[in-house]
N, C-alpha and C positions, 0 to 999 in steps of 0.2 A: 769117616767118618768116625765119631768116639769110641775109639776101642781103646778101655784102663787093662787097668791090670787086673786079674781072677775076681772079682767079688768073696771077703773072705767067707770057707768055707764052713760049716757048724761047727765041726774041729776045730776051731783059730780063736770060737770066742764062746765059749763054753759062760764063760760066768758072764757074760748076760740075761744066761738061761736063770739066773736062778738070783737076779737083782730084782727086788721090792717095790713094782709098778710105783708113781709117786704120786697116782690118780691118771682118771682122763681128765681134770680142768688145765689148763695152757695156761700158767698163773697170772694174774693179772700188776700192768705196770702204766705208769704213765703215758708208756709207747704203747702204738700198735709193738705186733708179736711180726717178727721175722718168716721171708717162708723161702724156702732154699727149691729148687725144679733142675732136677738132670736125669741124664739118660744115659745108657751106654748100651755095647752092640758085645757081647761077651761074650759065649757061653757057658752057662748053668750049669750043674752037672747032680750036684744037692740040694736040691727049688724047694721038697718040705724041710731042710735041715738048715739053709741060708732063713727059712718065711722066719723061722722058730726063733730061730737067732735076731734078726733083727725086728722081728716084732719083739719081742725083751728090749732089745738098745732104746723102742721107742718107748714103748708102755713106761720102761725110766725114768726119762728125762720128762714125759706129759707131752709129749708131740703128736699131732694128731696130722690125717693128712695120708695118699693116697700112695702105696709102693705095689707097683706089677713084678714079677720075679716070670717069667721064663724063660726057656732053655735057650732062645734069641740074647739071653741079658735080661736089662732095670729098669723102667723106669718110675720117677717118684717127683713125686713133691710135696714138700711137708712142713708147715707150719709153727714154731715152738720158741723157743729162746735160742739166739744166731749163736753160743758158745755150742749151745745143746746141740742144736744139728751139725756142725762143723764132726763133733766127737763122731759122732754118729756115722757121716760123710769117710772122715777119716781113716775110722777102723775097718768101716763094710763094705766099703766103694770107691777106692782109692784112684786118685789120679780123673775120676768126671771134672766136666764142667757145671759148674754152678749158677745157676742162674740165680742172682739175688735178686729179690722186691722186698716191700714190707705191707701192711696192711693197716686201716685207723684204728686206733684206738678205741678196745672194746670189742672188736672182730676177731672171732677166733679163727678166720678161717677156712676150718672144717670142723664138723662137727664129733672128729671121731677118728680114730685109726683103723686103716684096712690097709692089709700086708694080704695078697691075693698071691696065688699060681696060677699065671697062665696061660693059656698056646703062645702068644705074642704079647710084650709089651705094648704095643699101637694096633687093634685090629685091622687088616689089610687083608686078609685072605691067605698071605704070602709071607712066611716067618723070610727074614734075611739071612742073613750068616758075614760074620766080621770078613768075606774074604768075598761076598757081596760087592760087583761095583759100584759106585752112589755117585751122584750129579759133583764135581769140582765146588769147595767150601769156598767162596768170596765171603772175604771180612767186611764187616762192617764200616770199616775206612773205601772201603774199593765197592763197595755197593751205591754206594747214589751215581756213581759213573755209571753204570750197566740201565739205572734204572731211565737214564739218558740219551742212552743208547737205539737210535732207532731200528736199528736192525734185530736187535730183542724183544723175544714177545717173554714178558716176567705174568708169572702164574702165581695166585695169594692160594696157596694149595688146603685154606681150609674152610669151614662149613661159611653157606654165605650170612645166613644170623649176624658169625662171629665176624665178616669182614666191614657186613653193614654198622657195626659202631666203630671199626676207622681200617685202612688196610696205606699202603704204598700208590705213590700220586700216578696214576696211568696203569698201577696194573691189574689185570684181569681177573676178575674173580671166576672161582671153578662153580662155583653157587653152587654147592652140593649139600643133601641134609645130613652126611653120614660120608665118613673120609673114606669109608668101602666103596663109594662111586667113583672115586676118581676115574678108574680103569671106564671108566661107559664113558665119562665126560672127553677124554682123553680120543676113544675111540670116537665117537660121535664128534668132537671141536677140532681134533689135530690130522684127525688121516692124513693121509702123505704128505706131512709137513716135518718130517723128518729131519729133511737142512736145516728145520727152525732153528733158531740159536734160541737158548732157552735158558730161562734164571727162576725161580722157584724160594719163593719162604715159607713159613709157617712159625707160628708158633716158639717152642725150644727148638728148634731145630730137626724134633726124631717124626714130625710124618712126610719131609722133604725127605729124609734118607730111602723111604719106601717109592716114595712116588718118581724119585729121583731112578733110584733103581729098575723104577717099571720102563717109566719111558725109555731109558739104556737099552735094558732088553728087546725094544718093540723096535731098537732099530738107531735111535735118535743119536747125531751125532756132538753134539755141544749140549750140555745140559749141566747148568749150575743151579748153587742153591748160598741162600745167605747162613755165617755157618753161625750159628746156636741162636737162628730166628730172630724176630723181632723182641727179645727182649734182651737180647745180646747187644744188638742194634739202640738199643734205650741207652742200655746201660753204657755202651761208648761213643754213641754220638749225641755231642752239641745238641740242646733242644733249638737252638737257631738257625745248626744242617741239615734240621732230619728233615726226611723227605716224608717221614710218616705223619697222613693227617685221623682225626680223631684220638682215640684209646682203643687199646688191645683187648678182645676179650680173653675170659681166666674163666677155669671152669672149678670154682668154689666161691663164697660166700661174697668176694669184694664181686662177679661179676667186670670187671676190666682194670687196667692200670695205665697211668699220664705216659708221659716219654722220662715223666723223671723216678719210674717205677714207685711208682707215690697210689694208693686206689684213688680211683676215679669216680665217676659223676653217674653209674649205673646203675639200673639195677631188672633184678627177675619182674618180668609181669608176671602178676599173680594168675591172669587168666591163663593165657599161652604157654608159657614160661619162657617169654624169649628178653634180650635184652634194651630197655627202654630207661631213657633221661625220666 
């Protein structure tokens, strides 16, 4: 799993705390803002201090989005100018694997900035250590071969409404309402299949870290995961060779992104809050 150098602690970036915020509005340009998504499993000790420093760094650059900090690491999606995003990542989260995408002009992606301390960076009820065994990472270049292997069970570990927007051809959706339901799916649908080869994917990779660790802990022998998730696959695989059908749901005001990592054609239904065209 991604193991980045330890995030910058409070004492290493005090100047950010005193920076004057540039306001809460992402400056308008003729182009859409950039979006940076990343996560890292690395112990964080001074969570309140890091929260304060990161909030100041993002606020002074008018970045919006969500940064979740927990003892197990960091999980973030931020929107703004690409140069500003790079500065924050390089200073406070060096070494993380950033997945980049864009929004349509005029779409702020997020309404505000939230930097929160949580028990987990993705809620699963099972915090993950950087030493916890996880599924083998498979590069986007090698992923299509796994999809074509009839002996491999390919699982879409995202929620059901995400899979409805788009998924890999031949993948089995877990069709959960919430990621916390994955263990129930595994108990119900995968019981006694520990020798089954399993490959899984999600949006950016973080959910697969925990889902694959869970299966390995249950005795599954061969578990792999798409490195960097769908977003990295889109970044590295030409559309003509892509095995992904549809668009990728994202948890922000874009709702979905295309294989070119641009804002897609879905919006949220005002009545049910589900993605629709």
